[in-house]
C-alpha positions as CSV (number, residue, x, y, z in Angstrom):
1,M,23.8,61.0,-30.0
2,K,21.3,58.4,-28.8
3,K,23.3,57.4,-25.7
4,L,24.1,61.0,-24.9
5,L,20.4,62.2,-25.1
6,S,19.3,59.2,-23.0
7,F,22.0,59.9,-20.4
8,C,21.1,63.6,-20.2
9,L,17.4,62.9,-19.8
10,G,18.0,60.3,-17.1
11,V,20.3,62.5,-15.1
12,F,18.1,65.6,-15.4
13,F,15.0,63.9,-14.1
14,L,17.0,61.7,-11.6
15,I,15.0,58.9,-13.2
16,P,13.8,55.5,-12.3
17,V,10.6,53.5,-13.2
18,Y,8.5,50.1,-13.6
19,A,5.5,49.1,-15.7
20,Q,1.1,49.7,-15.2
21,Q,3.2,50.9,-16.1
22,E,2.6,50.5,-19.7
23,P,3.6,53.9,-21.3
24,L,0.9,56.2,-22.7
25,I,2.2,55.3,-26.1
26,S,4.8,52.5,-26.5
27,P,8.0,53.2,-28.4
28,N,7.0,50.2,-30.6
29,D,3.7,51.7,-31.6
30,S,3.2,52.7,-35.3
31,V,2.1,56.2,-34.3
32,K,4.5,58.8,-35.8
33,R,6.3,61.0,-33.3
34,L,6.2,64.8,-33.7
35,V,10.0,65.0,-34.2
36,E,9.8,62.2,-36.7
37,M,7.2,64.1,-38.7
38,L,9.2,67.4,-38.6
39,S,12.7,66.0,-38.9
40,P,13.0,62.3,-39.9
41,K,16.8,62.3,-40.0
42,V,17.2,63.6,-36.4
43,Y,14.6,61.2,-35.1
44,S,16.7,58.2,-36.2
45,D,19.4,59.2,-33.7
46,L,17.1,59.3,-30.7
47,S,16.6,56.6,-28.1
48,A,14.3,58.5,-25.8
49,H,10.5,59.0,-26.4
50,M,8.3,61.7,-25.0
51,N,4.5,61.5,-24.8
52,L,2.1,64.2,-23.8
53,E,-1.4,63.2,-22.7
54,F,-4.4,65.6,-22.6
55,Y,-7.9,64.7,-21.4
56,T,-10.7,67.2,-21.1
57,S,-14.5,67.0,-20.8
58,A,-17.7,68.9,-20.3
59,A,-19.9,67.2,-17.7
60,A,-23.3,67.7,-16.1
61,H,-23.4,66.4,-12.5
62,F,-26.6,65.3,-10.6
63,T,-27.1,64.5,-6.9
64,S,-30.0,62.1,-6.2
65,G,-31.5,63.0,-9.6
66,N,-31.3,66.8,-9.0
67,F,-29.1,68.9,-11.3
68,D,-26.1,70.1,-9.5
69,E,-23.7,71.8,-12.0
70,A,-22.4,71.7,-15.5
71,A,-18.8,72.7,-16.3
72,F,-15.7,72.1,-18.4
73,K,-12.8,70.3,-16.8
74,I,-9.2,69.5,-17.6
75,N,-9.3,65.9,-16.3
76,R,-5.7,65.0,-16.9
77,V,-2.5,66.4,-18.3
78,R,0.5,64.2,-18.1
79,L,4.0,64.1,-19.5
80,E,6.2,61.0,-19.8
81,I,9.6,60.1,-21.1
82,V,10.6,56.5,-21.8
83,G,13.8,55.3,-23.2
84,S,16.9,53.1,-22.7
85,F,20.6,53.5,-22.3
86,N,21.3,50.2,-23.9
87,Q,19.6,46.8,-24.3
88,T,19.7,46.1,-20.6
89,I,19.0,49.5,-18.9
90,S,15.8,51.4,-19.6
91,Y,13.9,54.1,-17.7
92,H,10.4,55.6,-17.4
93,F,9.4,59.0,-16.0
94,R,5.8,60.3,-15.8
95,Q,4.5,63.4,-14.2
96,S,0.9,64.5,-13.7
97,F,0.1,68.2,-13.8
98,N,-3.3,67.7,-12.1
99,N,-1.9,66.6,-8.8
100,Y,-0.8,69.2,-6.2
101,S,3.0,69.4,-6.3
102,E,3.6,68.7,-2.6
103,H,6.9,67.4,-1.4
104,H,6.6,63.9,0.2
105,S,9.0,63.4,3.1
106,L,9.3,59.6,2.9
107,D,10.2,59.2,-0.8
108,N,11.6,62.7,-1.2
109,L,9.6,63.3,-4.4
110,S,6.8,65.7,-5.5
111,S,3.4,64.1,-5.3
112,S,2.9,65.0,-9.0
113,I,5.5,62.4,-10.1
114,E,3.9,59.1,-10.7
115,F,6.8,57.1,-12.2
116,A,10.6,57.6,-11.8
117,Y,12.3,54.3,-12.2
118,V,15.0,52.3,-13.9
119,N,14.7,48.8,-15.3
120,W,17.8,46.6,-15.4
121,R,17.3,43.4,-17.4
122,L,19.8,40.9,-15.9
123,N,19.0,38.2,-18.4
124,P,16.1,37.4,-20.8
125,E,14.0,36.0,-17.9
126,L,14.9,38.3,-15.0
127,K,14.3,42.1,-14.6
128,L,15.0,44.4,-11.7
129,T,13.1,47.7,-11.3
130,V,14.2,50.4,-8.8
131,G,12.5,53.8,-8.1
132,K,9.0,55.2,-7.8
133,Q,6.7,52.7,-9.5
134,F,3.3,51.0,-9.5
135,L,2.2,48.8,-6.6
136,A,1.7,45.4,-8.4
137,L,-1.8,44.5,-7.3
138,G,-3.9,42.2,-9.4
139,G,-6.9,43.2,-11.4
140,Y,-7.4,44.6,-14.9
141,E,-9.0,48.0,-14.1
142,Y,-6.2,48.7,-11.7
143,Y,-3.5,47.7,-14.1
144,V,-4.7,49.2,-17.4
145,N,-3.5,52.6,-18.5
146,P,-5.7,55.2,-16.8
147,I,-6.3,56.9,-20.1
148,K,-8.7,54.0,-20.9
149,V,-10.8,54.4,-17.7
150,R,-13.5,57.1,-17.5
151,E,-14.4,56.3,-13.8
152,F,-12.5,54.0,-11.5
153,S,-14.1,51.8,-8.9
154,Q,-14.1,53.2,-5.3
155,F,-11.5,50.5,-4.4
156,N,-8.9,51.4,-7.0
157,D,-9.5,55.1,-6.8
158,N,-8.4,55.1,-3.2
159,V,-5.2,52.9,-3.5
160,A,-2.0,54.8,-3.0
161,C,-0.5,53.1,-6.0
162,Y,2.6,55.1,-6.8
163,Q,5.4,54.3,-4.3
164,A,9.2,54.0,-4.2
165,G,10.9,50.6,-3.8
166,V,12.3,47.7,-5.7
167,T,10.7,44.9,-7.9
168,A,12.1,41.7,-9.3
169,S,10.2,40.2,-12.3
170,W,10.8,36.6,-13.5
171,S,9.4,35.5,-16.8
172,P,10.2,31.8,-17.3
173,S,8.2,31.9,-20.6
174,S,6.4,34.4,-22.8
175,T,3.1,33.6,-21.1
176,Q,4.1,33.5,-17.5
177,E,5.4,36.1,-15.1
178,L,6.1,36.2,-11.3
179,V,6.7,39.5,-9.6
180,F,8.3,40.0,-6.2
181,Q,8.0,43.6,-4.9
182,V,8.8,45.7,-1.8
183,L,7.6,49.3,-1.8
184,N,6.8,52.0,0.7
185,N,3.2,51.8,1.7
186,R,2.9,55.6,1.8
187,S,4.8,58.6,0.3
188,G,4.6,61.1,3.2
189,E,3.9,61.1,6.9
190,D,0.9,59.3,8.6
191,E,-0.9,62.6,8.7
192,D,-1.0,62.6,4.9
193,A,-1.9,59.0,4.5
194,Y,-5.1,59.0,6.7
195,I,-8.0,61.5,6.8
196,Y,-7.5,62.3,10.5
197,G,-3.9,61.0,10.7
198,R,-2.6,58.2,12.8
199,P,-4.4,57.8,16.2
200,E,-2.1,59.1,19.0
201,E,-2.2,55.9,21.0
202,I,-0.7,53.9,18.1
203,A,3.1,54.1,17.5
204,R,4.4,54.8,14.0
205,A,5.8,52.0,11.9
206,K,9.6,52.0,11.8
207,V,9.6,50.0,8.5
208,P,6.5,51.3,6.6
209,V,6.7,49.0,3.6
210,I,4.3,46.7,1.7
211,S,5.4,43.4,0.1
212,T,3.7,41.9,-2.9
213,I,3.7,38.6,-4.8
214,N,2.1,38.9,-8.2
215,W,1.4,36.3,-10.9
216,N,0.5,37.1,-14.5
217,G,-0.5,34.3,-16.9
218,L,-1.7,34.1,-20.5
219,F,-3.7,31.1,-21.7
220,A,-5.9,30.0,-24.6
221,D,-3.6,31.4,-27.3
222,K,-3.1,34.5,-25.1
223,A,-6.9,35.3,-25.2
224,V,-7.2,34.7,-21.4
225,H,-5.1,36.9,-19.1
226,L,-5.0,36.2,-15.3
227,R,-3.5,38.8,-12.9
228,Y,-3.5,37.6,-9.3
229,A,-1.6,39.2,-6.3
230,A,-1.3,39.1,-2.5
231,S,0.2,42.0,-0.5
232,W,1.0,42.6,3.1
233,G,2.6,45.5,4.9
234,Q,2.8,47.4,8.2
235,Q,1.0,50.7,8.6
236,A,1.8,51.3,12.2
237,Q,2.8,49.3,15.3
238,G,0.2,46.5,15.5
239,R,-1.7,47.8,12.5
240,N,-1.2,46.0,9.1
241,V,-2.6,46.1,5.6
242,M,-3.5,43.1,3.4
243,Y,-4.6,43.0,-0.2
244,L,-5.9,39.9,-2.1
245,T,-6.6,40.9,-5.7
246,A,-7.5,39.0,-8.8
247,G,-8.1,40.0,-12.4
248,N,-9.7,37.7,-15.0
249,V,-9.5,39.0,-18.6
250,Y,-10.7,37.8,-22.0
251,E,-9.4,39.7,-25.0
252,K,-9.9,38.4,-28.5
253,G,-10.8,40.2,-31.7
254,P,-13.2,43.1,-31.0
255,V,-14.0,41.9,-27.4
256,I,-12.4,42.8,-24.1
257,A,-14.2,41.5,-21.0
258,Y,-12.9,41.3,-17.5
259,L,-14.0,40.5,-13.9
260,D,-11.9,41.8,-11.1
261,L,-12.3,40.7,-7.5
262,M,-10.5,43.0,-5.0
263,Y,-10.3,42.7,-1.2
264,T,-8.4,44.5,1.5
265,R,-8.2,44.5,5.3
266,Q,-6.6,47.6,6.8
267,G,-5.5,48.2,10.4
268,L,-5.7,51.9,9.7
269,D,-8.3,53.1,7.1
270,S,-6.1,54.2,4.2
271,Q,-9.0,53.9,1.8
272,G,-10.8,56.5,3.9
273,V,-14.4,55.5,3.0
274,V,-15.5,54.3,6.4
275,T,-13.6,57.1,8.2
276,G,-15.5,59.6,6.0
277,L,-18.8,58.4,7.1
278,Q,-18.5,60.1,10.5
279,G,-21.0,62.9,10.4
280,A,-22.4,65.6,12.7
281,L,-23.4,62.9,15.3
282,V,-19.7,62.1,16.0
283,D,-17.9,64.3,18.5
284,G,-14.1,64.3,17.7
285,A,-13.8,62.2,14.6
286,S,-10.8,60.0,14.2
287,T,-9.3,57.6,11.6
288,A,-11.2,54.3,11.6
289,Q,-9.3,51.1,12.4
290,H,-9.8,47.5,11.3
291,T,-11.6,48.3,8.1
292,E,-12.3,45.9,5.2
293,Y,-13.3,46.6,1.6
294,F,-14.5,44.3,-1.2
295,S,-15.1,45.1,-4.9
296,A,-16.4,43.1,-7.8
297,I,-15.8,44.9,-11.1
298,A,-17.2,43.7,-14.5
299,N,-16.6,45.3,-17.9
300,F,-17.4,44.4,-21.5
301,D,-15.9,46.3,-24.4
302,Y,-16.9,45.7,-28.0
303,R,-15.1,47.3,-31.0
304,I,-18.1,47.6,-33.3
305,H,-16.0,49.3,-36.0
306,P,-12.3,50.1,-36.4
307,Q,-13.2,53.7,-35.4
308,W,-16.0,53.0,-32.9
309,N,-15.9,51.3,-29.5
310,V,-18.7,50.8,-26.9
311,Y,-18.5,49.4,-23.3
312,V,-20.7,48.8,-20.3
313,K,-19.2,48.5,-16.8
314,G,-20.5,47.8,-13.3
315,A,-19.1,47.5,-9.8
316,Y,-20.4,46.2,-6.6
317,E,-18.5,47.4,-3.5
318,T,-18.8,47.1,0.2
319,A,-17.1,48.9,3.2
320,G,-17.1,47.7,6.7
321,I,-15.4,47.0,10.0
322,Y,-14.1,43.6,11.0
323,K,-13.2,44.5,14.6
324,A,-15.0,47.1,16.7
325,N,-13.0,50.2,17.7
326,G,-13.9,53.7,19.0
327,V,-17.4,54.7,17.6
328,F,-17.3,51.9,15.0
329,E,-19.2,48.7,15.6
330,K,-18.3,45.5,13.8
331,G,-20.2,45.0,10.5
332,L,-21.1,46.5,7.1
333,Y,-21.4,50.2,6.8
334,R,-21.9,51.0,3.1
335,T,-22.7,49.3,-0.2
336,T,-22.0,51.0,-3.5
337,W,-23.3,50.2,-7.0
338,N,-21.4,51.8,-9.9
339,T,-22.8,51.5,-13.4
340,Q,-21.4,53.0,-16.6
341,A,-22.0,53.1,-20.3
342,C,-19.7,54.7,-22.9
343,I,-19.3,55.2,-26.6
344,E,-15.9,56.1,-28.1
345,F,-15.0,57.4,-31.6
346,F,-11.5,57.4,-33.0
347,P,-11.4,60.0,-35.9
348,K,-8.2,58.6,-37.3
349,R,-6.9,55.0,-37.4
350,N,-3.6,54.4,-35.6
351,S,-4.1,57.6,-33.7
352,E,-4.4,58.2,-30.0
353,L,-7.2,60.8,-30.5
354,K,-10.5,59.7,-28.9
355,I,-13.9,61.4,-28.5
356,F,-16.3,59.9,-26.0
357,G,-19.7,60.2,-24.5
358,H,-20.1,58.7,-21.0
359,L,-22.9,58.0,-18.5
360,L,-22.3,57.2,-14.9
361,Y,-24.6,56.2,-12.0
362,K,-23.2,55.6,-8.5
363,G,-25.7,54.6,-5.8
364,H,-24.8,54.3,-2.1
365,Q,-26.8,52.2,0.5
366,L,-26.0,53.2,4.1
367,T,-26.6,50.7,6.9
368,D,-28.1,51.6,10.3
369,R,-24.5,51.7,11.7
370,S,-23.6,54.5,9.3
371,K,-26.7,56.4,9.9
372,A,-26.0,56.3,13.7
373,L,-22.8,58.3,12.9
374,G,-24.8,60.9,10.9
375,A,-23.4,59.6,7.6
376,V,-24.6,61.1,4.3
377,S,-23.9,59.4,1.0
378,P,-26.3,60.6,-1.8
379,H,-26.6,58.9,-5.2
380,V,-24.6,60.7,-7.9
381,Q,-25.0,60.7,-11.7
382,R,-22.9,62.3,-14.4
383,V,-23.2,62.8,-18.2
384,S,-20.0,63.8,-19.9
385,L,-18.7,64.4,-23.4
386,G,-15.0,64.8,-24.0
387,F,-11.8,63.8,-25.8
388,V,-8.5,62.3,-25.0
389,Y,-5.4,62.8,-27.0
390,T,-1.9,61.4,-26.4
391,L,0.6,63.1,-28.6
392,P,3.9,61.2,-29.2
393,V,6.2,64.2,-29.3
394,F,9.4,62.3,-30.2
């Protein structure tokens, strides 16, 4: 029964998948599945696990201190299935119902599908992952399950992180891991990857992939976690993308603290921030070239009680041009400050139900270069109250 169910689920969803890839709820968690609660005998025969995530909030939005609107929002609804065929082959499928279900020509999948991959454990140290998976950048905010993040940094919010490809992971010990990865650097055509598409004078890439080397290490009795990565790929002929990313995490007892340092240079502006600064003063806007972005993200979580958690978070981010092109001069174009405070309440222990109150302030500082393009980037604030619930169905 276990093998039959896993096989049917795998074939039905044409599955494949890799890990941020941590599941919404791990099969090893102590949280009881819905099927287990309703029919314990049937549950014992299953090797697949389904989780349903629901995240909703009521938020008041402000622009430069002026009230803009207040509304309810369904922030996220996602379904995932994780399981295994045997001790060496496992799979992970996850779909978001908040993304438009557009067909992507490059990977031949709907844009709503985040994970669709298969893991093949060749031996205790080596694992191969094939399918649509997570781009293995460094950093903690980027890596952690999105259910734990109320507002991403500008940098991570604009990374096309779910791509098709292959990954090899080597773990020489329980505290060290090396990851070698080759993925597509986009899911669809160039017109989908950039705000104004690929400039006509630049030829398309014949091999649009990105390669990543990622190192993950645990130290100090696993209290210190380092996640470092370097990535390079081709966006178009003569236009490449490079990422250097580092996550430094301390997690012990009630404390989780981290500092992420993220940097990228992009021959074509896939982040889109600099491109989006072209305003009414620009005649015939086009995708910016030779852009660079830097982010420093700091976070401090403290579990003040088994049912209460608080955190403060801040990010300093820059967007600029490292080589003049078109209407863009070389130099800095925008600086962003992102500050957050949040309190979380867990009504039940060992439950994935969470109620939260969250404050956000995001301030933008435009340089004279941006203003010369007619750019407008007002400060934004948000006050939100909501809840997140991940239901382990079976």
